[in-house]
N, C-alpha and C positions, 0 to 999 in steps of 0.2 A: 295531282290530287292535293289540295290544299288542307292541311290538318292543323289549322289554327283559327283562333277567333279573339276579338277583342271585347272585353267586358268592363265597363266603367274605367275606360282608359288603360286597362292592362291587357297586354296580348298574351294568351296562352297558346303554347305550341305542344303538339302531340306527336310521338314518335311513330304511331302505327295505328291502323284501324282498331285493332285490339285495345289499345290504350283509350281511344275515344269511346269505344263501347263501355268500357269498365268505368271511365270517369263520368259518363252521362247516366249511369245507373243511379237510382234513388239510394239514399244513404242506408247501408247495411252494415252491421258490425262484421260480418264475414268478410266483406271486401276490405274493410280497414285491417282486419287481422291478416289477410293476404297481401296487404300493402299495394293494392291496386285501385283504391278508392280515390276520388277527388279530395284535394286538400281542404277544400271549403266550398261554400255554395257558388262563389264566383267561378271557380274552375269547373264546378259541375255545370253551370249554365253555359260556359263557353264550350264545353264538351258536347251538350246537347245542341247548341247552335250549329257546331261543326258537323255533328251527326245528321242533322236535319238537311244539310246541303249535300251529303254523300248520296250517290246513287245506289239502287239496288245492285247494280253490277259491281260497284266498288266493294260492297260488303260481300257479295258472293265470291269475289276473286280473291278475298282476303280472309279465309276461315281462321278462326282463333287456334285451331289445331291443324297442323299441315296435312293435306291430302295424302302425301306419300308415306306418312308415318302413323296414321290413325284410321281404323276401320270404320269408326262412326262417322267421321268426316266423309269417307268415300260413300257410305250408305246414304248420307244426306245429300251430297253433291249428285251422285249418280242417279238418285231417285227423282230428280226434278223433271217436270214436264218442260221440255225445251221450248215448245211453241209458246206456253204461258210465260216462261221466263223471258223470252225475246221481247214479249209484249210489254213487260214491266221494267226491263233492265235499265231503261233510261230515266225512270222516275227517280226523284229524289226521296229519301226516307220521309221528309216532311210532306211531300205531295202524297206519297203512298198513305201516310197517316190520314191526311184529309179525305182521301178516297175510301179508305175503310170506314170512316165515321160518316160520310155522306149519306143522306136519306135515300139517295138514288141507288146506292150499293146495297144489294140484298145479302142474306146470308149464303144463299146459293152462289151468288157472285164471289163471295169472299172465299168459299171453299174451292172454287174454280181457280181463282187468282193464287191462293196459298200453294198450289201444286207447282208454281214457278218461284216460290220463295225458299231459300235456305232457312235453317233454323236461326241463324245469325240475323237474318233480314227480319224475321218475326220478332225476335228479342229486341232488335233496334228500334222497331215502331213502338213496341211497348214502353221503351224508355222515353219517349216523347208524349206519352199519355198520362193523364191523371187518372185516379181511381175510377171516377165516374166514366171517363172515356173508355177504360178498359171494360167496365160493366155493360155499357151500351154496345160496344162491339161484341163482346162474348154473347150478349143476349140474342143478337141477330142470328148466331150460327146454330143450327139444329143438326146434331149428329146422332145417328142411331146405329146400333149394333145388335146382332142376334146370336144368342146361344141357345139355351132353352126357351127364354123369352126375349123380348126386345127392349132394350134400354134406350133412353133418350126420348126426344119428342116434346112438343109443346105440352105444357101443363103437367108434366111428370117431374116428381122429386123423389128419387129412389134412395135406398139405404143399404149398406152392407151390415149384416148383423154379425158382431165380433165378440163372441162369448169366450174370450181367452181364460185360461186357467194356469196358475203358476206351476202346476205339476202335471198338466194334461189329464187331470182327473175326469174320467168320462161322465160320472154323475154330476160333478161340478159344471162342466161344459154343457150337459144336458139341461140343467136348471136354468142357466142363463139363456140358452138357446130357446126354450119353451117360453120364458118370460118375454124375450124380445119379439118373438112370433105373435104373442098376445097383444102386443102394441102395434102390429102392422109394420114391423121392421124386418128387413131381410129379403126385399124384393130384388135388390141388385145381385146379392150373393150371401150364402151362409159361409163365412170365411173366417177361419180360426188360425191365429198365430200360435204355432207349437212352441212349448217350452223346451221340447226334446226334438232335435232334428234327426230323427231316424226313420227308416222305412216302417218299423213296427208301430211306432207312435203315430206317424202320418197315416198309416193304413186304419189304425183303430178309430182315429177321429174321423177319417173319411166315411167309414162304415157307419158310425153314429149319425153323421150329417145326412148320409144317404137313406138310412133307416127312417129318420124323422121326415125327410122330404117325401118319401114314397108312402109311408105309413099315414100321413095327414094330407097327401096329395097337394103338397105346397108347391106352386108353379114358381120355381127360382133355380139358382145354380148353387153348386157346392165347390169349395175349395179349402185346402189346408196350405198354409203359406210357408212351407218349409223351403229348403233350397230346391231349385228346379231339378237338379240331379236326383235328389231324394224322391221327388214327386214322380219323375220319370221311372224310377226303379219300382215304386209302389204301383204305378199304372201297369207295368209290364208284368207284375206279380199278380195282377188281377183286381187292385183296388178301384172302386168307382171314382171317376174323376170327370168333372165338368170343365174346369179351367185349369190351366197351368199358371203358377205365379212366379215372378221373379222381381226383385229390386234391380233397377238399372241406373246407369250414369251416363253423362255426356261426353266421355272419352273412353277409348279402348283401354287405357291403363286403369281408370277409375272403375270400369266394369270389371276388369280383372280382379280388383280388390274385393269384389263380391264373389270371387271364385267363378265368375261366368264369362261368357264371351259370345260374339255375335253368331259364331257357328253353333254354339250350344243352344242359343235361343231358336235358331232356325231348325235345328234337330228336334228340339221340344215341339215347336209348332207342327213340323211334319208328323211327329208321332201321334199327337192328340187328334190331328185331322184324320188320321187312319184308323184311329181307335173306335170302339163302339162301346161306351159306357153310359151310365146313368140313363136318361130317357132322351138323349140326343138321336135325331133321326138321320142326319146326313153329315157330311164333312165340309159344307160349304159355308158355315157360319164364321163366328168369331170366338176363339177359345183361349186367348192369352189375357193375362191380367198382370199389369205392370204397376209398380209404385216408384215414386220419385220424391225429391224434396231438395229445395235449395241448400247447398252447403256440403253435399256428399263428396263432390269433387275436391273441395278445399280441404275436407277433413282427411282425406286420403292423400293429399298433396299431388294430385294429378289433374289440377285444373289449368295447367300450362299457362299460367299467368292471366288467365281470363277471369272475368267476374263471375259470380255465382248465378245471376239471373240468365246470362248468356249460356252457361253450361247447362243450366236446367232446361232451357229451350232446346238444346241439342239432345237432351233425353227424349223429347217428343219426336224429334226427327228420326232417332233410332226407333222408337216404338211404332211409328205409323208404317214402318216397313212390314210388321207382322200382323196388321189389322186387328188389334185387340179388342176384346169385349169390354174390358174396364182398364182405365188409368186413373190413378189418383195421386196428387202431391200430398205428402204428410207434412204439412206446411210448418209446423212449429216443433217437430219431434227431436231435432238435434240439440237445440238449446241456444242460450243467448250469445254463444260464440259466433253464430251465423245469423240469427234474427234476435235481437236483443230483447224487444218488448212487444206488447200487443200491436202497436202502430206498425212496426216493421213486419209482423206476421200478416196482418191484414193487407198491407201493400203487396207482399210476395204472393199471397193467395189470388189477388187480382190478377197479377202478372201470369201466374201459372195457369189460371183457368182460361185467360185469354190466348196465351201461347199454345196451350194444349188443344183448344178448340179450333184455333187457326190452322193447326196440323191435321185437323179432320178427326180428332179423337174423341170418344165418349168420355168426357173429362169429369172427374169426381175430385173431392177434396176431403182430407182428414183435418178438420178444423181443431187444432190441438196445441198444446203447449206443455213444457216440462215444468216441474215445480220449482226449479231454480231460475226460471225466467221472470222478467218484470211483466207479467201478464196475469190475467185471472179469468174466471169463468164469465164475467160480463163481456170481456173482449170476445170470447168465443160465441157468446150469445149474439153480438153484433155480427160477427163474421158469418155465422150460419145463415142468418137473414140475408146478408149482402150476397153471399155465394148462391143462394137460392134465387134471388132477384136477378143475378147475372146469368142465370142458366146453367149452373153446375149440374152434372147429371145425377149425382149421389154424394151422400156423406156417411160417416160412420155412426153406428148404433152401438154404444158400449153401455153396459150396465152402471147406472147412476153416474155416467160420464166419466168413469174412473176405471182405467184398465189396470188390474191388479197384477197382471203378469208383465206388460211392457213398462209399467210404472210411469204413466203420463195421463194427462187429462184431455178428454175429447168431448164428443157430443152424445147425449143419452137418448133413450127411447122417447121421452116426452118432449124433448127439444124438436125431434123430427115431426112429431105430431103437431106441436104448436106452429111450426113454420108451415107446414102443409095448410093448416087452418088459416093462418094469418094471410098467406099469398094465394089461397084458392088452388092449391096443387094437390096431386094424388100420387099414389104408388103406381108402379108398372101394372098394366093389365097383362095377364088375368090375375095377378096377385091381389089387385084390389077388389075384384069380384070374390075371389076366395075369402078375403078378410070380411066382406060384407056379408057373405053367406054364413059365417061363423059368428056374426054379431060383434066382431072385434071392431069393425067400422060401421057406421050407420050414416048414409049419405055423405060419405067422405070424411066424417069426423069420428073420433073415438066413440064406440058404441058400448051397450051394456056389458059385453064380455071383455072389454079392453082391461088388460091387467090380470085377467083371471086364467092363468096357465093351467088351471084344473080342467078346462074344456078339452085339453089334449090328454085323453085317458091312457095311461101307460099299460 
């Protein structure tokens, strides 16, 4: 296996597949901080050319975290479709890229092929693609999942309604919740990040969400994004729960930094499938919700010398084991240490949506940034349109785009309505019909009752 390439008369040699993957990555401040990035664009190009000549088998046989010491690696490797892998193993990563982008390769073909690819292989292909390549490939892939409703599908652009409050005040959450519903936001999930991670607070918010959902017959899902162990305790105590949530990472030790494990995720998935809560009728659907984001493994120092984009792709390899209803990357949440500016955020978002959908996940995105980044709301305006055009399943709906509990900037109710109108997209059915019936939407656009939370009589 030749790990070198000459660019402009200078020969660059790489010590491992892991180093090739890292140095072929697009420029990210996090990789520089971790000291795994290419020194300059010449070395980056040499790494890309080297990567293009490696085979699917070369990448599969050299995972960035050893099989023997990492549960996430074992889940990724053991979950492969052997027949599909044997069909692909001799292709170079350059040839695989061309096959993915070919007009002769459909989204169904891609989902079948991807079952024979490790997460590192999918990450490797992304490193050889430009932003438009990533969008074209992502758009091909149609992924659906079912909880109370069905997310995904052509022409659908869904939203998570995120009415967070800095003290978990029920009246404050309710005010933002009804406001968001009045703009046809919340078809993916009514999901609150609690300020207080306790069974009592989690249960109180779940009861509120369930009351609103049933009182106004809102066809959607509910979730409180406390730690998964807290949610499990709340469910066992009788709290209504449609989805279990957990932040995940691309290595066993990084996942452990979230006080979670693969066994814990499996236990939670089994518990919620056996439960009978909310208005779910059976246990054959999709009931897990995962969040990710480039840089989490670096921030916990459990990236094992790999680059952040490859580690992010490994998150999706872990996620697909549990067949989730929702997955989203919180693409700019950590800050400039990992994604410095709007340009890096937009690039990472395209990588994440592509890698997530190639793993067969209903992939959404929190188009966001922190206030100390070199980014602004115009970058996020650009990103939400690009994400929708690339077939992202859903985005966040935050009051005035400003989360006053998590202290970051995201996308607002009007942004979602504007993108739906701009690109001819609509909410999930039957949520769309529900909003039309209340006059919130009229022929897919905001209607006479849009923004009028008074239609929900308390």
